[in-house]
C-alpha positions in Angstrom: 105.4 40.3 57.8 104.5 37.7 55.0 105.6 38.7 51.5 103.4 40.9 49.4 102.8 40.9 45.6 104.1 44.5 45.1 107.6 44.8 46.6 109.4 48.0 47.5 113.2 47.7 47.9 113.3 50.1 50.8 110.6 48.3 52.7 112.3 45.0 52.2 115.6 46.5 53.5 113.9 47.8 56.6 112.2 44.4 57.1 115.6 42.7 56.7 117.2 45.0 59.4 114.3 44.5 61.8 114.5 40.7 61.2 118.2 40.6 62.0 117.6 42.7 65.2 114.9 40.2 66.4 117.1 37.2 65.8 120.0 38.9 67.5 117.7 39.9 70.5 116.6 36.3 70.9 120.1 35.0 70.7 121.1 37.5 73.4 118.0 36.9 75.5 117.7 33.1 75.7 121.3 32.0 76.2 123.3 30.2 77.4 125.7 31.0 74.6 125.2 34.7 75.2 126.0 34.2 78.9 129.3 32.6 78.1 130.1 35.0 75.3 129.2 38.1 77.3 132.8 39.0 78.3 133.8 39.4 74.6 130.9 41.7 73.6 129.3 43.1 76.7 128.0 46.3 75.0 126.6 44.6 71.9 124.9 41.8 73.8 123.4 44.2 76.4 122.0 46.4 73.6 120.5 43.4 71.8 119.1 42.2 75.1 117.5 45.5 76.0 116.6 47.1 72.7 116.6 44.5 69.9 113.0 43.7 70.6 112.1 47.3 69.6 112.4 46.2 66.0 108.9 44.8 66.4 107.6 48.4 66.3 109.1 48.8 62.9 107.3 45.6 61.8 104.0 46.9 63.1 104.4 50.2 61.3 105.3 48.4 58.1 102.4 46.0 58.6 100.0 48.9 58.8 101.6 50.6 55.7 101.4 47.5 53.6 97.8 46.7 54.8 96.7 50.2 53.7 98.6 50.0 50.4 97.0 46.6 49.7 93.4 47.1 51.0 92.7 50.8 50.6 95.6 52.8 49.0 93.4 55.9 48.5 91.3 55.4 51.6 88.6 53.3 50.0 88.3 49.5 50.2 89.2 47.9 46.9 88.4 44.3 47.9 85.1 42.5 47.3 84.7 40.2 50.3 85.9 40.9 53.8 85.6 37.3 55.0 87.7 36.2 51.9 90.4 38.7 52.8 90.6 37.6 56.4 90.6 33.9 55.5 93.3 34.4 52.9 95.5 36.2 55.4 94.9 33.4 58.0 96.0 30.7 55.5 99.1 32.7 54.4 100.1 33.1 58.0 99.4 29.7 59.4 100.9 27.4 56.8 104.6 28.4 57.4 103.7 29.1 61.0 102.6 25.5 61.6 105.6 24.1 59.8 107.9 26.1 62.0 106.1 25.1 65.2 106.4 21.4 64.2 110.1 21.9 63.9 110.1 23.8 67.3 108.3 20.8 69.0 110.7 18.3 67.4 113.8 20.3 68.5 112.5 20.8 72.0 111.7 17.1 72.4 115.2 16.3 71.1 117.2 18.5 73.5 114.9 18.4 76.5 116.4 15.2 78.0 120.0 16.5 78.1 119.7 20.3 78.0 118.2 21.6 81.2 117.8 25.3 80.4 114.8 27.6 81.0 114.7 28.4 77.2 113.6 24.8 76.4 109.8 24.7 76.1 108.0 22.2 78.3 106.1 19.3 76.9 103.0 20.6 75.2 99.5 19.9 76.3 96.5 19.4 74.0 94.8 22.7 74.9 98.2 24.5 74.4 98.6 22.8 70.9 95.0 23.8 69.8 95.4 27.3 71.1 98.7 27.8 69.3 97.3 26.3 66.1 94.4 28.8 66.1 96.6 31.8 67.1 94.8 32.1 70.4 97.5 31.1 72.9 97.8 34.5 74.6 94.1 35.1 74.6 93.3 31.9 76.4 96.4 32.0 78.6 98.4 29.1 77.1 102.2 29.2 76.7 103.6 29.8 73.2 105.3 26.9 71.5 108.1 29.1 70.2 109.6 32.6 70.8 107.9 35.5 69.1 104.9 33.7 67.8 102.7 36.2 69.7 103.4 38.6 66.9 101.7 36.3 64.3 98.5 36.3 66.3 98.6 40.1 66.7 99.4 40.6 63.0 96.3 38.6 62.1 94.1 40.5 64.6 95.3 43.9 63.2 94.8 42.9 59.6 91.3 41.5 60.4 90.5 44.7 62.3 91.6 46.8 59.3 89.5 44.7 56.9 86.4 44.9 59.0 86.8 48.6 59.5 87.1 49.1 55.7 84.1 46.9 55.0 82.0 48.6 57.7 82.6 52.0 56.2 81.8 50.7 52.7 78.5 49.4 54.1 77.3 52.8 55.4 74.5 53.8 53.1 74.1 57.1 51.4 77.7 58.3 51.4 79.7 59.5 48.4 83.1 58.0 47.8 84.8 61.2 49.1 82.7 61.0 52.3 83.6 57.3 52.8 87.3 58.1 52.3 87.1 60.9 54.9 85.1 58.7 57.4 87.5 55.8 57.1 90.6 58.0 57.6 89.0 59.7 60.6 88.2 56.3 62.1 91.8 55.1 61.6 93.1 58.3 63.2 90.7 58.0 66.1 91.6 54.3 66.6 95.3 55.2 66.5 94.8 57.9 69.1 92.7 55.6 71.4 95.5 53.0 71.3 98.4 55.4 71.8 96.7 57.4 74.6 94.7 54.7 76.4 95.0 51.0 75.3 98.7 50.8 74.9 99.2 52.0 78.4 97.4 48.9 79.8 99.9 46.0 79.8 97.0 43.6 80.5 95.7 44.2 77.0 98.9 43.2 75.1 97.2 40.1 73.7 94.7 42.2 71.7 95.0 44.3 68.5 93.9 47.5 70.3 97.1 47.5 72.3 99.2 47.6 69.1 96.8 49.7 66.9 98.8 52.8 67.6 101.9 51.6 65.8 99.9 49.9 63.1 97.7 53.0 62.6 100.7 55.2 62.2 101.8 52.9 59.4 98.4 53.2 57.7 98.6 57.0 58.0 102.1 56.9 56.6 100.8 55.1 53.5 98.2 57.8 52.9 100.8 60.5 53.5 103.2 59.0 50.9 100.3 58.9 48.4 98.9 62.3 49.2 99.6 65.5 47.2 99.6 67.3 50.6 101.6 65.1 53.0 102.2 67.9 55.6 98.8 67.5 57.4 99.4 63.8 57.7 102.9 64.3 59.0 101.7 66.9 61.5 98.9 64.6 62.6 101.2 61.7 63.1 103.7 63.9 65.0 100.9 65.4 67.2 99.5 62.0 68.1 102.9 60.5 68.9 104.0 63.6 70.8 100.8 63.6 73.0 101.3 59.9 73.7 104.9 60.3 74.7 104.1 63.4 76.8 101.3 61.5 78.6 103.3 58.4 79.2 106.8 58.1 77.7 107.3 54.6 76.1 110.4 53.9 74.1 108.4 51.5 71.8 106.1 54.3 70.8 109.0 56.6 70.1 110.5 54.0 67.8 107.1 53.5 66.1 106.7 57.3 65.6 110.2 57.8 64.2 109.7 54.8 61.9 106.5 56.1 60.5 107.7 59.6 59.9 111.0 58.3 58.5 109.2 56.0 56.2 107.2 58.8 54.7 110.2 60.9 54.2 112.2 58.1 52.6 109.5 56.8 50.3 108.8 60.4 49.0 112.5 60.7 48.2 113.3 58.3 45.3 117.0 59.0 45.5 117.0 57.3 48.9 116.2 53.9 47.4 118.9 51.5 48.6 121.7 50.1 46.5 124.9 48.2 46.8 125.6 44.6 48.0 124.6 45.1 51.6 121.3 46.6 50.6 120.7 43.7 48.2 121.3 41.2 50.9 119.1 43.0 53.3 116.4 43.2 50.7 116.6 39.4 50.2 116.4 38.9 54.0 113.4 41.2 54.1 111.6 39.2 51.5 112.0 36.0 53.6 111.8 37.8 57.0 108.6 36.1 58.0 110.1 32.6 57.5 113.3 33.6 59.3 111.3 35.0 62.1 109.3 31.8 62.5 112.1 29.3 62.2 115.0 30.9 64.0 114.1 29.9 67.5 114.3 26.1 67.1 117.5 26.6 65.1 119.0 28.8 67.9 117.8 26.4 70.5 119.5 23.4 68.9 122.8 25.3 68.4 122.7 26.5 72.0 122.2 23.0 73.3 125.1 21.6 71.2 127.6 24.4 72.0 126.7 24.3 75.7 127.3 20.5 75.7 130.7 20.8 74.2 132.0 24.2 75.5 129.8 25.3 78.4 131.9 28.2 79.6 134.4 29.1 76.8 133.6 32.6 75.5 135.1 32.2 72.0 133.3 29.0 71.0 130.0 30.4 72.3 130.5 33.6 70.4 131.1 31.6 67.2 128.1 29.5 68.1 126.0 32.6 68.1 127.2 33.6 64.7 126.6 30.1 63.4 123.1 30.1 64.9 122.4 33.4 63.1 123.6 32.1 59.8 121.8 28.8 60.1 118.6 30.7 61.0 118.9 32.6 57.8 119.5 29.4 55.8 116.6 27.6 57.4 114.4 30.6 56.8 115.3 30.7 53.2 114.3 27.0 52.8 111.0 27.6 54.6 110.4 30.7 52.4 111.1 28.9 49.1 109.3 25.6 49.9 106.4 26.8 52.0 105.8 30.6 52.3 106.3 31.6 48.6 103.9 29.1 47.0 100.3 30.0 47.1 98.7 28.2 50.1 95.3 26.5 50.2 92.9 25.8 53.0 93.5 22.1 52.6 97.2 22.6 53.1 96.6 24.8 56.1 94.4 22.3 57.9 96.8 19.5 57.0 99.7 21.4 58.7 97.5 22.4 61.6 96.6 18.7 62.2 100.3 17.8 61.8 101.2 20.4 64.4 98.7 19.1 66.9 99.7 15.5 66.2 103.4 16.2 66.5 102.8 17.8 69.9 100.7 14.9 71.1 103.3 12.4 70.1 106.1 14.5 71.8 104.0 14.7 75.0 103.2 10.9 74.9 106.9 10.2 74.4 107.7 12.2 77.6 104.8 10.6 79.5 102.8 13.8 79.9 99.6 12.7 78.1 
């Protein structure tokens, strides 16, 4: 989800659409504005509530595509140090992540005394703060400090898994480059199949990369299909894996991932389909800052929900307008986070400073509420 050096306008447009769907889903899901506005837009809000979260599958496919394009565009690792790649990814993810969580803690502490709603996070504990800071909250069974941050942890796991797989294949002795490429691609296909057919059918594994490797692996396969002179075998393999997975256990999320991966190959191999026009330009800009919007939108929506509920608890029109305002303010806040924090090159010192600020802010909030 974070920005990449080489941008593709179509991918940015898709990320923009997926980002808008996720923000809309959380606005519909968390309420109470959506509850009051439901009589005005019952169909739209029901769709966002039930299906908006499916946009995560598009993000997973795009994440796999971009990882393959960056790390091994031809199926061979082109980086020198695996630990350096993983560390760089961690820093790029956690700096804006920590900033957004500090804001989430502050907003929750501000509204908690007068906005009694289930969407307001409880006062954080020290183990919860440390787990969230290290992207381990779901692994160790701690509550997330903001909506959707589970995806950040999964994105990091998937990227690290891809890097380690690439480095492992490169370390196998006695193989020619062509053999290494075939071995790597075979392992990615095998991992994708294992996830789609086995691991993704186990809900208890949804805190681990293996659960999501099916969608991510389809994205990696899509990258190699786009760059291949013979894309048909790749497309057939993707369709076969997806079809088997759906026949074995139909999951709408896997259908979305499969259609996204196949559609991405078709679109990127058709230059005439590159987006144009004002709407596409705006979606492209949203896609560029989608990670920051994704991180910061929940505290923004929480604050707007609290204020609108305080002033117009039951009126449909003010609550519908409040939802639009929350959406627009989320984009504005995301743009500021992108420009000030995500876009500049981060450092380890900055990452640890913001991690410490996150833990410190949470401790202060808990002390203020008398929890610690």
